[in-house]
C-alpha positions in Angstrom: 0.0 0.0 0.0 1.3 3.4 -1.0 0.8 6.6 1.1 1.5 9.9 -0.6 3.5 11.0 -3.7 7.0 10.4 -4.8 9.4 13.2 -5.1 9.4 12.9 -8.9 5.6 13.2 -9.0 5.7 16.4 -6.9 8.4 17.9 -9.1 6.4 17.2 -12.3 3.3 18.8 -10.8 5.3 21.9 -9.7 6.9 22.2 -13.2 3.4 22.0 -14.8 2.0 24.6 -12.5 5.0 26.9 -13.2 4.4 26.6 -17.0 0.7 27.3 -16.6 1.5 30.4 -14.4 4.1 31.7 -16.8 1.6 31.4 -19.7 -1.5 32.8 -17.9 0.1 35.6 -15.7 0.7 38.1 -18.6 -3.0 37.9 -19.4 -3.9 38.9 -15.8 -1.2 41.4 -15.3 -1.6 43.9 -18.1 0.5 47.0 -17.5 -0.4 48.8 -20.7 -2.8 51.2 -19.0 -0.2 52.1 -16.4 2.4 52.8 -19.1 0.0 55.0 -21.1 -1.0 56.9 -17.9 2.7 57.5 -17.2 3.2 58.8 -20.8 0.4 61.2 -20.4 1.6 62.4 -17.0 5.1 62.9 -18.6 3.5 65.0 -21.3 1.8 67.1 -18.6 5.2 67.6 -17.0 6.6 68.7 -20.3 3.8 71.3 -20.6 4.6 72.6 -17.1 8.4 72.7 -17.7 7.9 74.4 -21.1 5.5 76.9 -19.5 8.1 77.7 -16.9 10.8 78.2 -19.6 8.6 80.6 -21.5 7.8 82.6 -18.3 11.6 82.8 -17.5 12.3 84.1 -21.0 9.4 86.5 -20.6 11.0 88.0 -17.5 14.5 88.1 -19.1 13.2 89.8 -22.3 10.8 92.0 -20.4 8.1 90.8 -22.9 4.4 91.5 -22.9 3.0 90.1 -26.1 5.6 87.7 -27.5 8.6 85.8 -26.2 11.5 84.8 -28.5 12.4 81.1 -27.8 15.0 79.4 -30.0 14.3 81.7 -32.9 10.6 81.3 -32.7 8.0 83.8 -31.4 5.7 82.5 -28.6 2.5 84.6 -28.6 1.3 85.6 -25.1 -2.4 86.1 -24.2 -3.0 87.6 -20.8 0.8 87.2 -20.1 0.9 83.5 -20.8 1.4 81.3 -23.9 -1.7 80.9 -26.0 -3.3 77.5 -25.9 -2.8 76.7 -29.6 -1.3 73.6 -31.1 1.2 75.5 -33.3 2.4 77.5 -30.3 2.7 74.5 -27.9 4.8 72.7 -30.5 7.3 75.5 -30.1 7.5 75.8 -26.3 7.6 72.1 -25.6 9.8 71.5 -28.6 8.0 68.5 -30.1 6.5 67.5 -33.5 2.8 66.9 -33.1 0.9 66.0 -36.3 -0.5 69.0 -38.1 -4.2 68.4 -38.5 -7.4 70.4 -38.8 -10.1 70.3 -36.1 -12.7 67.6 -36.4 -15.4 66.5 -33.9 -14.3 62.9 -34.6 -11.6 63.2 -32.0 -14.2 62.5 -29.4 -15.1 59.2 -31.0 -12.2 58.2 -33.3 -8.8 57.3 -31.7 -5.7 59.2 -32.3 -3.6 57.6 -35.1 -0.4 58.3 -37.0 1.5 59.8 -34.2 2.5 59.0 -30.6 0.3 61.9 -29.5 -2.5 64.1 -31.0 -3.1 67.7 -30.0 -6.1 69.9 -30.1 -5.8 73.6 -29.1 -7.7 76.9 -28.8 -10.8 75.2 -27.4 -13.2 77.2 -25.3 -13.0 76.6 -21.6 -16.5 75.2 -21.3 -16.1 72.6 -24.0 -15.8 69.0 -23.0 -13.7 67.4 -21.8 -13.3 69.6 -18.8 -10.6 69.8 -16.2 -10.2 71.6 -12.8 -8.9 75.1 -12.5 -10.2 76.7 -15.7 -13.5 78.6 -16.0 -12.6 81.1 -18.7 -10.2 81.3 -21.6 -8.9 78.6 -23.9 -7.5 75.2 -23.5 -5.3 72.6 -25.2 -5.4 68.8 -25.0 -2.7 66.2 -25.8 -3.7 62.6 -25.8 -2.0 59.3 -26.8 -2.3 57.2 -29.9 -5.0 54.7 -29.8 -7.2 56.8 -27.5 -10.1 59.2 -28.1 -10.1 62.6 -26.5 -12.0 61.6 -23.4 -10.4 60.6 -20.1 -6.7 60.1 -21.0 -5.0 63.4 -21.8 -2.6 66.1 -20.7 -3.9 69.6 -20.7 -3.0 73.3 -20.7 -5.5 76.0 -20.0 -4.9 79.8 -20.3 -7.6 81.9 -18.7 -6.4 84.7 -21.1 -7.1 87.3 -18.5 -3.8 87.4 -16.6 -4.7 84.6 -14.1 -2.3 81.8 -13.9 -2.7 79.0 -16.4 -3.2 75.4 -15.4 -1.5 72.2 -16.6 -2.1 68.6 -15.6 -3.3 65.2 -16.7 -6.4 63.2 -16.6 -5.6 59.5 -16.6 -8.7 57.8 -15.4 -9.5 56.4 -18.9 -6.0 55.2 -19.8 
């Protein structure tokens, strides 16, 4: 009469369980959304850093309407960079795709670039974010996503109040 398992039987069961775990674990541990959220938060940091650079140049140049940055003119509204796609390309030094506005950005995912950008939107237009009740805003969202709940933002009140930057990552 035999009581229990042999050492070889236990090792075989452990090996089989290890193979199953290695195969199934990636399906349960998907870090894609965390990586996307980190990219969006990084873009929000780029917006904040670029804004600080423009403001330092503004002080150095004693500027009121434009700031010269690397040979380009950054247009100021209310003392801060305007929330337009062509302008933000200059002050965060990146190459976003050049497109025309379409309402499809709320339903069709960003394609053809790591990020899409939409600027000069009225403050009350969706999606909304905290800290901006007047002026214009700009959104930057990642490829594969619609402009909804996964984006970095910049908002300029256009009245001299401080602009806001940040990220919404609840939908990443």
